[in-house]
C-alpha positions as a Markdown table, in Angstrom:
| # | Residue | x | y | z |
|---|---|---|---|---|
| 1 | Unk | 0.0 | 0.0 | 0.0 |
| 2 | Unk | 1.5 | 3.3 | -1.0 |
| 3 | Unk | 2.1 | 5.9 | 1.7 |
| 4 | Unk | 1.1 | 9.5 | 1.5 |
| 5 | Unk | 4.5 | 10.7 | 0.1 |
| 6 | Unk | 4.4 | 8.0 | -2.7 |
| 7 | Unk | 0.8 | 8.9 | -3.5 |
| 8 | Unk | 1.7 | 12.6 | -3.8 |
| 9 | Unk | 4.7 | 11.8 | -6.1 |
| 10 | Unk | 2.5 | 9.7 | -8.3 |
| 11 | Unk | -0.1 | 12.5 | -8.5 |
| 12 | Unk | 2.6 | 15.0 | -9.4 |
| 13 | Unk | 4.1 | 12.7 | -12.0 |
| 14 | Unk | 0.6 | 12.0 | -13.5 |
| 15 | Unk | -0.2 | 15.7 | -13.7 |
| 16 | Unk | 3.2 | 16.5 | -15.3 |
| 17 | Unk | 3.0 | 13.7 | -17.8 |
| 18 | Unk | -0.6 | 14.4 | -18.8 |
| 19 | Unk | -0.1 | 18.1 | -19.4 |
| 20 | Unk | 3.7 | 18.5 | -19.9 |
| 21 | Unk | 3.6 | 21.2 | -17.3 |
| 22 | Unk | 5.3 | 21.2 | -14.0 |
| 23 | Unk | 8.3 | 19.5 | -15.5 |
| 24 | Unk | 11.0 | 19.9 | -18.1 |
| 25 | Unk | 10.4 | 17.5 | -21.0 |
| 26 | Unk | 13.3 | 16.0 | -22.9 |
| 27 | Unk | 12.8 | 14.2 | -26.2 |
| 28 | Unk | 15.7 | 12.2 | -27.5 |
| 29 | Unk | 17.0 | 12.5 | -31.1 |
| 30 | Unk | 15.7 | 9.1 | -31.9 |
| 31 | Unk | 12.2 | 10.1 | -30.9 |
| 32 | Unk | 12.4 | 13.4 | -32.7 |
| 33 | Unk | 13.2 | 11.5 | -35.9 |
| 34 | Unk | 10.0 | 9.3 | -35.7 |
| 35 | Unk | 6.9 | 10.0 | -37.8 |
| 36 | Unk | 3.8 | 11.0 | -35.9 |
| 37 | Unk | 5.4 | 12.7 | -32.9 |
| 38 | Unk | 2.1 | 14.2 | -31.9 |
| 39 | Unk | 0.6 | 10.7 | -31.7 |
| 40 | Unk | 3.5 | 9.5 | -29.7 |
| 41 | Unk | 3.2 | 12.4 | -27.2 |
| 42 | Unk | -0.5 | 11.6 | -26.9 |
| 43 | Unk | 0.3 | 8.0 | -25.9 |
| 44 | Unk | 2.6 | 9.3 | -23.2 |
| 45 | Unk | -0.2 | 11.6 | -21.9 |
| 46 | Unk | -2.7 | 8.8 | -21.9 |
| 47 | Unk | -0.5 | 6.1 | -20.4 |
| 48 | Unk | -2.1 | 4.3 | -17.5 |
| 49 | Unk | -0.8 | 0.7 | -17.7 |
| 50 | Unk | 0.9 | 0.8 | -14.3 |
| 51 | Unk | 1.7 | -2.6 | -12.8 |
| 52 | Unk | 3.9 | -3.9 | -10.0 |
| 53 | Unk | 6.3 | -5.0 | -12.7 |
| 54 | Unk | 6.8 | -1.5 | -14.3 |
| 55 | Unk | 5.9 | 0.6 | -11.3 |
| 56 | Unk | 7.2 | -1.3 | -8.2 |
| 57 | Unk | 7.4 | 1.8 | -6.0 |
| 58 | Unk | 4.0 | 3.2 | -7.1 |
| 59 | Unk | 5.4 | 6.6 | -8.2 |
| 60 | Unk | 4.2 | 6.4 | -11.8 |
| 61 | Unk | 7.7 | 7.4 | -12.9 |
| 62 | Unk | 8.2 | 5.0 | -15.9 |
| 63 | Unk | 6.2 | 3.7 | -18.8 |
| 64 | Unk | 6.8 | 1.7 | -22.0 |
| 65 | Unk | 4.7 | 1.2 | -25.1 |
| 66 | Unk | 5.0 | 0.4 | -28.8 |
| 67 | Unk | 4.6 | 3.3 | -31.3 |
| 68 | Unk | 5.2 | 2.8 | -35.1 |
| 69 | Unk | 7.0 | -0.5 | -34.4 |
| 70 | Unk | 9.4 | 1.1 | -31.9 |
| 71 | Unk | 9.5 | 0.5 | -28.2 |
| 72 | Unk | 9.2 | 3.8 | -26.4 |
| 73 | Unk | 10.2 | 4.5 | -22.8 |
| 74 | Unk | 9.4 | 7.6 | -20.8 |
| 75 | Unk | 10.7 | 8.2 | -17.3 |
| 76 | Unk | 10.9 | 10.9 | -14.6 |
| 77 | Unk | 14.0 | 12.0 | -12.7 |
| 78 | Unk | 13.9 | 14.4 | -9.8 |
| 79 | Unk | 16.5 | 17.1 | -9.3 |
| 80 | Unk | 17.1 | 20.0 | -7.0 |
| 81 | Unk | 16.0 | 23.4 | -8.4 |
| 82 | Unk | 19.5 | 24.0 | -9.8 |
| 83 | Unk | 19.5 | 20.6 | -11.5 |
| 84 | Unk | 22.9 | 19.8 | -10.0 |
| 85 | Unk | 21.9 | 16.9 | -7.8 |
| 86 | Unk | 18.9 | 14.7 | -6.8 |
| 87 | Unk | 16.0 | 16.4 | -5.2 |
| 88 | Unk | 15.9 | 16.2 | -1.4 |
| 89 | Unk | 12.1 | 15.5 | -1.6 |
| 90 | Unk | 10.4 | 14.6 | -4.9 |
| 91 | Unk | 7.0 | 15.2 | -3.3 |
| 92 | Unk | 7.7 | 18.9 | -2.7 |
| 93 | Unk | 7.4 | 21.2 | -5.7 |
| 94 | Unk | 9.3 | 23.9 | -3.9 |
| 95 | Unk | 12.6 | 21.9 | -3.9 |
| 96 | Unk | 12.1 | 19.6 | -7.0 |
| 97 | Unk | 12.7 | 20.1 | -10.7 |
| 98 | Unk | 11.0 | 17.2 | -12.5 |
| 99 | Unk | 12.5 | 16.0 | -15.8 |
| 100 | Unk | 10.4 | 13.8 | -18.1 |
| 101 | Unk | 12.5 | 12.0 | -20.7 |
| 102 | Unk | 10.9 | 10.3 | -23.7 |
| 103 | Unk | 13.2 | 8.0 | -25.6 |
| 104 | Unk | 13.6 | 4.9 | -27.8 |
| 105 | Unk | 14.2 | 1.8 | -25.7 |
| 106 | Unk | 17.5 | 1.3 | -27.4 |
| 107 | Unk | 18.6 | 4.9 | -26.3 |
| 108 | Unk | 18.2 | 4.0 | -22.6 |
């Protein structure tokens, strides 16, 4: 059962992923080269296939799907506001810069 902090992190990640706000979004060169980038981004926004296998900590911080025959990964990382080291508390927006990276699986 997720605790209050984990539930808050998952909610912040879901909000950022669904709206691409409240985070910095990085798209790798491999993803940029794909056709139908808008369709791919829509799949990221709508992703909800979280399982214990792909989300063992309940933070909704990783996803994978197939798009145009390619396996796509997206993931969140949490940094301090200067983006120099890890965030001291990913559940606190006042000390966390979220980075959403969208990449081809073979770019991981």
